[in-house]
C-alpha positions as CSV (number, residue, x, y, z in Angstrom):
1,X,15.5,9.1,-19.9
2,X,15.2,6.0,-17.7
3,X,16.7,6.2,-14.2
4,X,19.9,4.3,-13.6
5,X,19.6,1.1,-11.6
6,X,21.5,1.2,-8.3
7,X,24.3,-1.2,-7.5
8,X,23.2,-3.2,-4.5
9,X,24.4,-6.3,-2.7
10,X,21.8,-9.0,-1.9
11,X,21.8,-7.9,1.8
12,X,21.1,-4.3,0.8
13,X,18.3,-5.4,-1.5
14,X,16.7,-7.5,1.2
15,X,16.7,-4.5,3.5
16,X,15.1,-2.3,0.9
17,X,12.4,-4.8,0.0
18,X,11.7,-5.3,3.7
19,X,10.9,-1.6,4.0
20,X,8.4,-2.1,1.1
21,X,6.6,-4.9,2.9
22,X,8.3,-8.0,1.7
23,X,9.2,-10.7,4.2
24,X,11.6,-13.6,3.9
25,X,9.5,-16.8,4.0
26,X,12.4,-19.3,3.6
27,X,16.0,-19.6,2.8
28,X,17.6,-22.3,0.7
29,X,21.4,-22.0,0.6
30,X,22.1,-18.4,-0.5
31,X,18.7,-17.8,-2.0
32,X,16.1,-15.9,0.1
33,X,12.5,-16.3,-0.9
34,X,10.4,-13.2,-0.2
35,X,6.6,-12.7,-0.2
36,X,4.5,-9.6,0.1
37,X,1.1,-9.8,1.8
38,X,-0.7,-9.1,-1.5
39,X,0.9,-12.2,-3.1
40,X,3.9,-10.9,-4.9
41,X,7.0,-13.2,-4.6
42,X,10.7,-13.1,-5.7
43,X,14.0,-14.7,-4.9
44,X,17.1,-12.7,-3.9
45,X,20.6,-14.3,-3.9
46,X,22.8,-13.2,-1.1
47,X,26.5,-13.9,-1.9
48,X,28.4,-11.7,0.6
49,X,29.0,-8.3,-0.7
50,X,28.9,-9.3,-4.4
51,X,26.6,-6.9,-6.3
52,X,23.4,-8.1,-7.9
53,X,23.7,-7.9,-11.7
54,X,21.7,-5.4,-13.8
55,X,19.6,-8.0,-15.5
56,X,18.8,-9.9,-12.3
57,X,17.9,-6.7,-10.5
58,X,15.5,-5.8,-13.3
59,X,13.9,-9.3,-13.0
60,X,13.5,-8.9,-9.3
61,X,12.0,-5.5,-9.6
62,X,9.6,-6.8,-12.3
63,X,8.6,-9.7,-10.1
64,X,7.9,-7.3,-7.2
65,X,6.1,-4.9,-9.5
66,X,8.1,-1.9,-8.2
67,X,10.0,0.8,-10.1
68,X,13.6,1.9,-9.7
69,X,12.3,5.1,-8.2
70,X,10.4,3.2,-5.5
71,X,13.4,1.1,-4.8
72,X,15.6,4.2,-4.5
73,X,13.2,5.8,-2.0
74,X,13.4,2.7,0.2
75,X,17.2,2.7,0.4
């Protein structure tokens, strides 16, 4: 059984990815561009407390090459 994806806002996701080594390199509007020292990159939209959708969260995790379990441990 696959683990359930958590419901996170953009701010919460930024905080979790920061703990995993990602840094915000620039912001354009509400979109935060993150980069890891090994070259992985992704974009996280921050729209107040609005949750990130399931599909977008999956895409961000795929871009970052991290699993739902790894994300859960960084929360």
